[in-house]
Structures are given as structure tokens and as C-alpha cells.
Steps between C-alpha positions, in 0.01 A plus 500: 500500500640839416618738769308779346179366638321379182456136405651555150654197334850531352497173330183340371496123572504288199184301613285776349707589211305436169617158360468320179142404411583125514649515851289489818620757754638386834217696660231302320666164578502596870144616502393177315651298793343722761154519354498151389481362856171346579303729727133472537465832694417792274693815531310760694424844351742762621393846619800727501522824687798747469569738791747773484686663801383856573658773702215717626555759754818322605313172559551179304202299370426267222246623260320285240581615152383228260330162501452206264255212447541453135551863395667798661319766702688814616412737778434828349605756751334799344165332458528307839366184315623192321577526133320286235641150475770486225759282354841550672757661263846429637838622398737243373756656728298429806468132414894477466531666837261280663676192360819635650330567841379130505858391415675698774231542770373266767262217397313333777270215376248319727575719807311404814323829604198586698545866573662806316755563773617138494533506119685824503752357754551197281558721194742732664695217669533323162643821354748524787596131467555542123718801550250727320426733800703635787373377843466854629239585243264214617289714725469779247381259227260327748357841601434611152332170397274503796353842448125540444333441170257759372268369228294686257189433680616686804529870556843654581610427848522820725776470751545688827790755555655249747505230245648729244765601746611160545611473133774682319587550138762248520347164608825401659443693815211279596686174495643475842439145633293186453247597764433841353461369151245237599306747704476706191348211300242702318318231300182327630500127562143445379305630210315828562134562461580692166668187373213267597234730342697574183266434203798426282501148647215427251749525219747253643442138489450314839813291477727797412820576668696823522841620381614814670757716338682761718702769326673794674812696540693575831808700576674242709570251217790527258379215271151346435339264750311239301318188613246262338311280746257218452333387816433129554137586598301803394446713808286805575747774607266744666493832326753435236253446223201706385270191527513229745680253259765273635846593395708239308787717345695804600734710301685774669729756333656773719776710360698818524326827406486640146367186319122525586392467138731203447378329810130549413553347150671200658204454736257536210705232318488247770127576580415447128696172493310379805175522341623335180361143474837333406723689747266471792495114436889515484506706827292237687714203379844662490769318697773750486613831363570363159143395450372849565741644258405248237134610553631866428673388188204319362299822564764703326478267196130595457547878567395729219702823481315825387742751349505819718492737201184348367314434827399727793580302815237707695221335295315247701414188295142384549469137605410271205151355492639137501815432673689184365645294769877519528539168666706285262503127490824314469473465125449875454799593724719313240328618195499867603888477514525328162471141596316288247438196713377404843141406481391445858148436436525164312499415136127527454498876552633564152235288320217668325200490729139419414207711601523382857177527702577286804421158615125566479512392141722197538364198317455225761395217270271380775120492512377831649854568607508870414167562674616321821835710496289819468283410801801404705676841403197719568356329805769632758438859383115487537477665835744765411307565181218617730668713767759643246199692350437713812681806384379848400645446160240219444214754537618692207552180288151374589322822397705537181459142372129499610420799283680347217324164535142643532558730192630199295216277638238758396668560154540133429153413640336754261685365190421147602136582554485654143686182358285248672156664512539558873540132588813638680511874594632741756349314802661180386823668435500651856407168673744291288786745564428493877469124522791399278736766636430427871555117452814554302645738752419273784648183340706594198872462473564866424234720672646815354337403164173661427241307302282650240336450169697558189434607142548154341236349740270772395544415134460137577168561685366712212588227241357229712171682562464569125559134418263393752225733388549412127480124567228508760725376783462600858788745565534463877492115499761478222716751687480298810634192315778703343597624849499148636720372227740792535512431873594136433765602255650747748521219760682288233745771454542550870547129573762452226712802598428666170563851638877432497504591124460862614860500625602517131323828439732772363511865577379547151163332555477631866544862391273464191213359715527756788537788246193388311292484815616850607428643176166358509424672823624830376300489173180361670517800754533754221233332279258490787547865565443595139209257446289592803178638358388686816676829417530572136722783381265785384647559164190641360494781760603836358525795744420754226150344453410479866188715447350243276544211744190423697309220679133513584268265682171472324159340612438135402233578245748711301757233481533265212535185726209585731167320436162642593430213739808561714425877493158443659651266754759765595226762540317268727804439732647846485342846457684581182260731337620815661875389525768729357700226306781748415591538860544124569840344558621216290410239767159657553422505129599131460295422806179659377537365155622805316724511216847687481533677171797715385859468370645560845310220684774239457774751618689417806811669642824347359527211716753361265762760617416436862528127453837520338619727781389231757664234274841648445491677831461168693784347304740797525445557867555126568819500320623823680407377845661167438825684428444718806697242706824643349420869532659720760188613672359369834654228717573150357212325654248750378644488156480116498142509630401750223661280230333189639154658497564695170216329303248531782588874560470564125157330481374689797617837381342469156188346633463797727571734204222320302256549801598862540417585140172303498539390145317190365812311412443125449517319837573141608192295496489191726207252515295542818339151506662158517317318215584364159515761217259285301171422680450155322816345656607399851828486695540125404551356155369140464742271309242279317169529314524774248758386247562159331737265697780515229548871569625400843792321329558727203536798736831353586657657170413860576603440849857428359505855382383639827765296684773647280364839556487458874840324525687764307325804654543353857855385481659781306333757736632285791855513351482877467370521868778267633786653309822533707497881492199497739720320760221272615615289798210267569513308180210437254290209378434475122344157529285603805387820318379304191336243731262753656439686170382161373276451794369863477409426133276221591342686791445818284348278220254344731387844630500663158777746584780615281826322495810653663874490452797706617478865393849619420467869530288499818742250661797722417317800646430289809870414540609870447260614769658256744866560436718552803813720543753525767395718786862570610710660236816694535475878422519539131430138429184410311270260681583149384224278370447208728222298327128481509269458804403153422168414656139390434314764685486777242371279226229341733387838604478625135277222393286507813431867435430426145232264608359750750506788229125427459442659853750772436320627192368827667868591560650372182260696282677818568817386319531630156590254230757717352692489838507115494609510137787714611592232754493243203736724303733513796502127542581452136789756495636387835523140384729613218759612730786262535427318163825523297300476174326831583850658585639369175201657305585832648860474370358550149425862595818589679825619353803303597629749747174491701454137521513353842797282598331161469726196539389348180605810303862448613518152355258502209505726194208747488385380152466144649301642794272684263455191279406288801252756610347531162439118487320531833295789389399299189397202714309734740318661199395153384372407839319839513337439171381149618375635823280764317322237281292190559837313474578620861383159607827352365709768665650253763588262227698764318666594831596127531644489144696815571629351816611177313657699230712728726597200720637306195705795384628561859601132534679503173697804597578375850615170359755668289625726790517193727715309243734817476529512882588137543745510213681803638525335838655198338728727302365350177494823299489341145199293579322825610574664175396204285197365676313820623622834388454437129132410562382785707598867463415580864728220640778620263476843659513352845816298405669818364400693814633213712847517325 
């Protein structure tokens, strides 16, 4: 260490000198050995606090100047507050000085310490024993290190004149003997009330440990006093730390005057290293000084230097939205230093992986094997599936999905009533949704899935009814037998583990299916808004001719449609002879049998404008409130609450606006009586007596088409719901889901209710409304997505409320339909987020310099990306055309064909890649060139990139 007082290295150790790209540095080899030791205990999160020694009024005290959990926060003296969290920008010189300090200072690892005075004695004694400190300076060092710590949460300490008189400008006059120094121990042994009540504890994980950095300058030292300490057990050291977190590490740097800035930069350097994932792991496992220095060297290898002439060091870099972990595995430690070998994870890691969905889709080869495994997997979670739903977030999810379900039930029920001459209508749709959804959420393998009727089912019902009507066949009885055959076929698929074929689904098919359903929701919401007939746009109204517009009520005898007999009847009931018809209102005129005549009689205020305001207003406010969680206003909990209830708040606001303006916008109409829509049918369909017996057997053929429809819709939606991005932890049950869907088909067929299958968009919306994020996040760190609140309660409540909607009709009638269509639009748009296909479509409209930094753009030429996207668009357009015609009934078959085609192409490509990989491992380069690369351009490119 230099006599001048600064830890400046004269000779930089060769361990960190840049080496040849093919040579692994000694530091990386050492860290491989350290971090490769088996240790099941995870490294705790480090909270680092830096205190600097202050001379105020002749009195010494430690004052908190900065803190770190992940990012740096400084104490801003002028503003008397903490700065915004920012990325620490260190000088390269400070890192070199820190490295020298660790080389020449005192290193105490696994020190047994239970109080700060004891630890200070151990540190000072070690310095004296190593010849780094003169014995006569022991009391002075101890006195300085045991001064009181003033944190940012406390106000400045006011001292009496007597206390001030005890100190002098030179701290040396206060160090007389051991008894005096101990009597002047100014640091508390237990945490203060301010520490225990500090709200900053919410930002620190419960298992966190502290690292304290003490930096200061004193006039009795001629060279720096440096010590790095790791305690064997984390210990709470009273008022040392701002929050009552046990201390594990101490770094002390005291030096001669005149180097304040240099000392502070060294302190910031070690504090930043302590919150670095890699270095903190090294600090916990280091066995000696060289291990710590190797950790610094590895950190230096990753440091990026910003030229001073092109960068203002005063700028505070905002924390990134997503922080990549800097914990490197053993293989990465070698590769980042130029090593080409060392695969620690096993040979299979380099093989091309299939579309892995977990053991739920494993083919057992046993009778009913998959169903039995699903039951065994889900049964232990059943109780938690109930009590995990008791959370305020579930209330928002229930209300949101409930409104989406009843809107869909009413819309689908109305269309189904038109298609089947009211054999099935809105009431059947309500009861069927309630029955099927409740049973599925109670016993299904994935209760987050929401059951609903789909477009292909509607087309099938319409064609089936027309066929029955034209051939004089009883529609309900034929439909019952088709449902029974489809139920049996679903059982066959379940018992034979046929669901395992879904594991071969590619991203191509999955994205195409989910995008199609999302676009259907968006287009249907807009079409329903435009097609509503309750509020026509008044295109014939011209303000310049307002004087010619009139509407009068005339007596019945003057109207064209009024007969003399009815006129006499009205005269007998009402005294209409002396009535002034011109003064009657519209309702009174119609009540007394009058007629409205005039070109302004059909004029109503432009409800179209108001309806579109409600429609887009609901959508826009929902999107804005969902993003409110990331705004800068209000506390975190309030922002999260507003975000969770965004849809409900938007609906209430625009329903209130509609009531305030009192315009006759179209409202939600819910049946008020529980009875079949058609009066000549009951709630139970008899299986025999109305059709010839051979129809009971022949219905097996159309049931095959229904089974394919049900199987593809159900299982593809289940794959999308169970994708790994949702971080589901309780498993799923593809076979169990299909089993209950089959049972519900039979039950609904007997009761004359619609058939139900998984609804992709509503299920995705259900998952989005139940997403969980970390409650404890470091300042500046974005909350981490933890998964989905997996439970059965929200789905059960949604469908129970759907069944009770008949009794809630007086309340639901105040909800405008445009508001609900706005919710539909939000569902469709929100379900597109996270779909790579949609992100690639947007690339067509972006110049190269504005395109996001997607990982696939780094490895695949843009023209290839556009070509792949174009193929997907063409396939999506074909499916859309099929969906829009009577051929929609074969939509699931087309999805199956698309699935098989993309799977075959994927298998061919993967086979070539696998051949290359195995040949390269065996060093058989000529066989690679001759057997694969000449047959496939893609694999040839891979080979060239590999070389």
C-alpha cells in the first residue's frame, strides 16, 4: 500500500490482464472451483449501506451516504431525501484501487463476532499482529469505529455544550486509555425504534443480510487502514445499519486526510460488488484473499468503460426494466474467457428440444393411464385450489370474467335462437354456461380454463337444424344422439391417452390459432357496434332545413291505419272527442291509438356517437388503468389495486356517464324467468320415439366431426393456457379436462342445452386477471412476475353468478351494450400481447433502426423472418375465410392438417440439426457435409455458423 494514503496499484496483477481468447484466465479457473462446490443453501440477498465519517462541530459521527439492494441510492443533502435508484457508474481507477486494498489490507473470513466492540477489537488486533498498524493507535481506531451512526431517517443530532467540549479538532486528544474509550462507546447495542419502524424493510427480502461499508479520513494515520470482514454468522449490530438486518460483511477504509473523493469511490466500488450476484456468491464461499481478488478480476472482465469525453459521469442511468442475472454457471465462466469446451450440464443440453409441455402429455401406453396420472397430480392440490382463491384480486377477476361470460352467453344465445327457431336460446345459453362451467371448475384438471360456446359449434347447430327440418327429423332427438356418440368418442380418446399428440404442436399452429380467436373477438366487437339497429346515424338530418321538420299526433279517425270500429271503441273507453291531439306526447299518442305523422317522427339524438364514446372509452380507460401500476402516482399498493380493478372501474364510470346523460342507449337484456325459450319443449329430451331407429346409429358419423371440433378447440386452448410463460405450478390435466367435457356434452344434450368447450380468449383474460407479482422489490427494480393465482374459486363464482343472472336482471339492465362490447375489444387486444406472431407482423411497419432487439433478429435474417410471418398470415387468412362461411364446421380439421404439416417440417429440420450435432461431437466433419448440409439450406447455414 502506498505511503501517500491512496490504495493505488503500481503493478497490475497478471490474473486480470486480458488474455488470448482461447485461454481461460486463472481467475475464471479459481471461481469455477469455488462455485462448483455443492451447496444447497442459496446465497442471501445483500443489503449494502455505506457510511462516511463526518466532523460536525468538532464531534465525530458516521453518517449514511448511500445504500444498495440492487441499484444505488444516494443521500441528496440539499433535498434532504434519497435519490432515485440508478445504476452505479464506477471509475476504473477506483476498481484498481479496491483490488490493491484487498491485496494489502487485512482479510478476516468467518470471524466469530457477536457485538461491534468485540469485532472492532478483533480487526484492530489482526492489523497489529500483521504489522499493518502501530499498537499505540489501537485506541484511536477503536474510538472512531465505535462512534454513533446517523441514518437518513433521523434528524441531525443536537449535542450539549459539555459534549462538544469533550471533543477537539484533532481526534487524538480523546484517546487516553482503554477505560475512557469504552466509556465513550457511542453506538447502541440494540436496534432503535426508527430502525424497527423503517418502511424500507418492505423492499428487502426476509432472508437478506447486510454489508456495511465504513469510509473516512482521520489525521492520526499515515497510511490507509483497510479491512474486509466476513462474520461466521450474520449478527444484528445495533444501530450500525439503517434497517434491522443482520450484518454479514464489513469493509472498513480509514485513511489520511486529502483523499476523500478517492475513498468514497473505493467504498462505492466495494458496495456495488457486494450486490453483484457473482461477487456476492464468491464473497460467501471465499476461502482466502486470492478468492476475493479473483472475484474482482472476473468483475473487471465484464466492466464496460464509457469514454469521459463522450459521457457525462453526473448522469444517473435509469435501471433497466428487465435485469439479466449475472450469476454464471461453470460453463459460462469458461466461455466468457474464450473457452470452447466444458459443458457441465450434460450432453443432452445441446440437442434440439421438442415443444416440451411437461409430463402431463406423456404417453403411458396403459389403459386410462393418463387420466389416472392427472387425478393423482391434481388431487393433492384440491384444498389449496379453494383457499388460494380468497384474495382481493379474485374479486376483480370474478366481476371481469362474469361480465364477459354473460355478454357472450346473451350474444351466442340470440344467434343460436335464430339458427334453431328458438329450440335453444338465451335462457338455455345462460343455464348451460352456468352448469357446464361450474362442474368443470369443480372437477376439471385446469380450472383456469373458461368454458363457452364457439363459432364452429354455432355453424354445426345451424346446419343440423336445417338438415332436420328439410328431412322431417326431430332436431332435439337427433342432437341428443350426436352428443352421446361424441361423449363416447371423447372417452375413447381419454382412455387411449390420445391427448399426448398435442405435445407435438408447434409455435406456428399455436400462434395461428390464438391469433385467429383474438381477431375474431376484435372484429365481432366492432361489427356488433356498427350493426346495432337501436341508434341509427341520422344521415338525413340537415340543420339548414330544421324549420321543415315536424312530427304531429293525429286522431285515430284521420290515420290511414285506423279503422272505424276501433275508433268507436276508443271513444267508449276514453273521452277523446274534446282531446287536443297535438299536445300529446309520443307515449300518450300511441296509448290512445293516435298516429305520428311527419318527417321528424323517427328522429332520435345521435346515440351512435354516444355509443361509440362508451365503446372506445371503456376500452381506452381499461388499457390506461391497467398500465397505471407502472406510473409514478400514488403508493404501490393503491396503484396495484387500481390496476387489478381497471375493468370494473371503467365499466362503472361509463355506466354512470350513461345514466347521467339519460340517453336511450341499448342496454343488456337478461331473461327474467327460468323457462325454455320455446314453449313446446321441456328441460329434458327423450332419446326414443320420434326418429327411426337407424338414425341412432347413423348419428355416429356427424359425431366424429363434433369430436374433432371439441378435441382440437379444447386441447389447443389448454396448451395456450398451460404454456410455460404463465409459470403454473400445480400442473394440469389434459385427459381429465377432456373427460369432463365429454360428460358435459352428454348432460347438455339430454337437457337441450348448448355444447361447451374451452374459450381461448376468455381463458387468457382469466389468467391475466390473476397474475401475481413480487411484493418485495428493490428500489428501481420492476416487480417480478411470479405466476398465476391458481385456484378454482373464481371460475366457480363466475358461473354461479351467471346462473343467478336471472335474479340480477333489475341491476344488469342498466349496463349499456357498448360498454360490454368495449370489454370484448379489450379481451381480444390483450390476448394478442405476448404472441410473437403479432410482434413479427408489426416489424413490417418499422424501419430497421426502430425495430426492437428481439433475440430471433440477432440470428435470423430479416427477410427470412418476413417470409415466415407471411406464410403464417396466408394460413391465418385461409382459416378466416373458412370461418366466415358454412365451411367453418371443418375449421378444426384444417387446424389439424396445419398442425401435421408444420410438425412434419419441424421434424425434418430437427433431424438434420441432430445429425450435424452428433457428427460434430464425434469430429466427423466430412460426414456432416455430405449427409446433411447438401440437402437443407438451413442446416448448411448452421454448419457454417458453427465453424
